C-alpha positions as CSV (number, residue, x, y, z in Angstrom):
1,M,118.9,112.6,137.6
2,A,119.1,108.7,137.6
3,V,115.4,108.5,138.8
4,A,114.5,111.1,135.9
5,Q,116.4,108.7,133.3
6,S,115.1,105.5,134.7
7,V,111.4,106.8,134.1
8,Q,112.2,108.3,130.6
9,G,113.7,104.7,129.6
10,F,111.0,103.0,131.1
11,G,108.4,105.3,129.2
12,R,110.4,104.6,126.0
13,T,110.0,100.8,126.5
14,V,106.4,101.1,127.0
15,R,105.9,102.9,123.9
16,L,108.0,100.5,122.2
17,G,105.9,97.9,123.8
18,V,102.5,99.6,122.4
19,R,104.0,100.4,119.1
20,T,105.3,97.5,118.0
21,P,102.2,94.9,117.8
22,V,100.0,97.4,116.3
23,I,102.7,98.0,113.4
24,A,102.9,94.2,113.5
25,A,99.2,93.7,113.0
26,G,98.9,96.4,110.5
27,D,101.7,94.7,108.2
28,L,100.2,91.5,108.7
29,I,96.5,92.7,107.7
30,S,97.8,94.8,104.8
31,G,100.1,92.1,103.7
32,R,103.6,94.0,104.2
33,F,105.1,92.0,107.3
34,P,108.4,90.6,106.7
35,I,107.5,86.9,107.2
36,R,110.8,85.4,105.8
37,E,112.6,87.6,108.4
38,A,110.1,86.6,111.3
39,I,110.7,83.0,110.1
40,V,114.8,83.2,110.3
41,Q,114.4,84.6,113.7
42,M,112.2,81.8,114.9
43,W,114.8,79.1,113.7
44,F,117.6,81.1,115.3
45,L,115.9,81.0,118.5
46,L,114.8,77.6,118.4
47,S,118.4,77.1,117.5
48,I,119.8,78.6,120.6
49,T,117.3,77.5,122.9
50,V,116.4,73.9,122.2
51,L,119.2,72.1,123.7
52,P,119.7,74.4,126.9
53,A,115.8,73.8,126.9
54,L,116.4,70.0,127.2
55,L,118.9,70.1,129.5
56,M,117.2,72.5,131.8
57,A,114.0,70.5,132.0
58,I,115.5,67.0,132.8
59,P,117.3,67.9,136.2
60,F,114.4,70.2,136.7
61,G,111.9,67.3,136.6
62,V,114.8,65.2,138.6
63,I,114.6,67.7,141.3
64,V,110.6,67.8,141.3
65,A,110.2,64.3,141.5
66,V,112.6,63.9,144.4
67,Q,111.5,66.9,146.5
68,I,107.8,66.1,145.9
69,G,108.4,62.3,146.1
70,G,109.6,62.9,149.7
71,L,107.0,65.2,151.0
72,T,104.0,62.6,149.4
73,S,106.0,59.6,150.9
74,N,106.1,61.0,154.3
75,L,102.3,61.9,154.3
76,G,101.3,58.6,153.0
77,A,99.9,59.7,149.7
78,S,102.6,58.5,146.6
79,S,99.8,58.6,144.4
80,M,99.5,62.0,144.0
81,A,103.3,62.8,143.1
82,G,102.0,62.8,139.4
83,A,99.2,65.5,140.3
84,V,101.8,67.8,142.3
85,G,104.8,67.4,140.2
86,G,103.0,67.8,137.1
87,M,100.9,70.8,138.2
88,G,104.0,72.3,139.4
89,V,105.8,72.1,135.9
90,I,102.9,73.4,133.8
91,Q,101.8,76.4,136.1
92,Q,105.3,77.3,137.5
93,G,108.5,75.5,136.1
94,A,107.8,75.4,132.3
95,P,106.7,79.3,132.2
96,M,109.7,80.5,133.9
97,A,112.3,78.1,132.4
98,A,111.1,79.4,129.1
99,A,111.6,83.3,130.5
100,L,115.0,82.2,131.4
101,L,116.0,80.9,128.0
102,L,114.4,83.8,126.2
103,G,115.6,86.1,128.6
104,G,119.2,85.1,128.5
105,A,120.4,83.5,124.7
106,G,117.4,85.2,123.1
107,A,117.6,88.6,124.7
108,S,121.5,88.7,124.5
109,A,121.2,87.6,121.0
110,I,118.6,90.5,119.7
111,T,120.4,93.1,121.7
112,A,123.9,92.2,120.4
113,D,122.5,92.1,116.8
114,L,120.7,95.5,117.2
115,G,123.1,96.8,119.3
116,A,125.9,96.7,116.5
117,R,123.3,98.0,113.9
118,T,123.3,100.9,116.1
119,V,126.8,101.6,116.9
120,R,127.7,101.0,113.3
121,E,125.2,103.6,112.6
122,E,123.0,101.6,110.0
123,I,119.8,102.4,112.6
124,D,120.2,106.0,111.6
125,A,121.0,105.0,107.9
126,M,117.9,103.2,107.7
127,R,115.9,106.2,109.2
128,T,117.6,108.8,106.7
129,L,116.1,106.3,103.7
130,G,112.6,106.3,105.6
131,I,112.8,102.6,107.0
132,D,111.3,102.4,110.2
133,P,113.6,100.2,112.6
134,T,110.7,98.8,114.5
135,R,108.8,97.5,111.5
136,R,111.8,96.1,109.6
137,L,113.7,95.1,113.0
138,V,111.8,94.7,116.1
139,A,108.5,93.5,114.8
140,P,109.6,90.4,113.0
141,R,111.7,89.7,116.4
142,M,108.4,90.3,118.5
143,V,106.5,87.7,116.3
144,A,109.2,85.2,116.4
145,M,109.8,85.5,120.2
146,V,105.8,85.2,121.0
147,V,105.6,82.0,119.0
148,V,108.9,80.5,120.2
149,A,108.0,80.9,123.9
150,P,105.2,78.6,123.9
151,V,106.6,76.2,122.2
152,L,109.5,76.2,124.5
153,S,107.0,75.8,127.3
154,I,105.7,72.6,125.7
155,L,109.0,70.7,125.3
156,I,110.3,71.8,129.0
157,I,106.7,70.3,130.2
158,V,107.2,67.1,128.2
159,I,110.4,66.4,129.1
160,A,110.1,67.7,133.0
161,V,107.2,65.3,133.5
162,C,108.5,62.3,131.7
163,A,111.9,63.0,133.9
164,S,109.7,63.1,136.8
165,F,107.7,60.0,136.1
166,I,111.1,58.0,135.5
167,V,112.4,58.9,138.8
168,A,109.1,58.1,140.7
169,V,108.2,55.1,139.2
170,L,111.9,53.4,139.2
171,G,113.2,55.5,142.1
172,Q,110.4,56.2,144.5
173,G,108.3,53.1,143.8
174,V,105.1,55.0,142.8
175,V,102.6,53.0,140.6
176,A,102.7,54.4,137.1
177,G,99.2,54.2,136.6
178,S,98.5,56.3,139.8
179,Y,101.0,58.8,138.7
180,W,99.2,59.4,135.4
181,Q,95.8,59.0,137.0
182,S,96.5,61.6,139.5
183,F,98.2,63.9,136.5
184,G,95.3,63.8,134.6
185,T,92.5,64.5,137.6
186,Y,94.3,67.7,138.6
187,A,96.1,69.0,135.4
188,S,93.6,70.7,133.2
189,T,93.6,72.3,129.9
190,T,93.0,75.9,131.9
191,D,96.6,75.5,133.2
192,L,98.1,74.5,130.2
193,W,96.5,77.8,128.4
194,I,97.7,79.7,131.6
195,C,101.2,78.5,131.1
196,L,101.3,79.1,127.1
197,L,99.8,82.5,128.0
198,K,102.3,83.4,130.4
199,S,105.1,82.3,128.1
200,M,103.8,84.5,125.4
201,I,103.6,87.4,127.8
202,F,107.1,86.7,129.3
203,G,108.5,86.5,125.4
204,F,107.2,89.6,124.8
205,V,108.5,91.5,127.5
206,V,112.1,90.3,127.0
207,V,112.0,91.1,123.3
208,V,110.9,94.9,124.2
209,I,113.2,95.3,126.5
210,A,116.1,93.5,124.5
211,S,115.4,95.6,121.5
212,R,114.8,99.0,123.5
213,R,118.3,98.1,124.9
214,G,119.7,97.2,121.4
215,L,118.2,100.3,119.8
216,E,119.8,102.9,122.1
217,A,123.1,101.4,122.3
218,A,126.1,103.5,122.4
219,G,129.9,103.9,122.9
220,G,131.1,101.0,120.5
221,A,131.5,97.5,121.7
222,R,131.6,98.5,125.4
223,G,128.2,100.1,125.0
224,V,126.7,97.0,123.2
225,A,128.2,94.9,126.2
226,D,126.3,97.0,128.9
227,A,123.1,96.9,126.8
228,V,122.9,93.1,126.5
229,N,124.0,92.7,130.3
230,A,121.4,95.3,131.3
231,A,118.7,93.6,128.4
232,V,119.4,89.9,130.1
233,V,118.9,91.3,133.9
234,L,115.8,93.4,133.3
235,G,114.3,90.9,130.8
236,I,114.7,88.2,133.5
237,V,113.4,90.4,136.4
238,A,110.8,91.7,134.8
239,S,109.7,88.1,133.8
240,M,109.7,87.3,137.4
241,V,107.4,90.4,139.1
242,L,105.0,89.4,136.4
243,N,104.8,85.9,137.2
244,V,104.1,86.6,140.5
245,I,101.4,89.0,139.8
246,I,99.8,86.6,137.0
247,T,99.9,83.7,139.4
248,Q,98.1,85.8,142.0
249,I,95.6,87.1,139.5
250,T,95.1,83.5,138.4
251,A,94.5,81.9,141.9
252,L,92.2,84.4,142.6
253,F,89.8,84.1,139.6
254,I,90.8,80.5,139.0
255,P,91.4,78.8,142.1
256,V,92.5,75.0,142.4
257,Q,90.0,72.4,141.7
258,V,90.1,69.8,144.8
259,I,88.7,66.9,143.9
């Protein structure tokens, strides 16, 4: 019974994930898309994730610099600290950090909002009036999440790399010029595009899971709380699994260039 319910829930999530972008694209083309709602949601997501992103990126960059700096120093390749640290941040750190922020703060906010509307029977009232909740509520949030995710990734990259640079230069004696030279030699625009694509995929998966959980919340405040917990956990776990899959595919078709 539990397996059947899980399969049914997965099917409803996939259905919502397929239907929402189709609706959003059709409304954008026809001019019916609620752009104002999407902008409001973008601003809201940025307001709750930018400061945590800054607080997360700084120690992340420091940790990368310390770990990589010790390894490159033992190998006598301190000049490669910028390449190794920068590529680690761009390829893995930034998109996963964005996924954690969106899966935590963003998913909980979306699920709580939609879940509260559901238990107050606002969603049923919208359907009675002929208003599609997916078109009116889910699509703007999906667009907002997909737009905000790469913005957060870029912000995390900039802050983390700068923090790593400061630690490497001031704490480990790495020459500033060699740090940026190795970083520019090995880090490519392809890595950046893959990072942005990853973050957009993670944001899309997170918002679909959060929206589905919110629209199916039941049982009052307790049901909304359970939906929020499930959305956060499932969104983060799904992002991690997808990160492994995308990383393997990327390594298969776009191997690291050794110069």
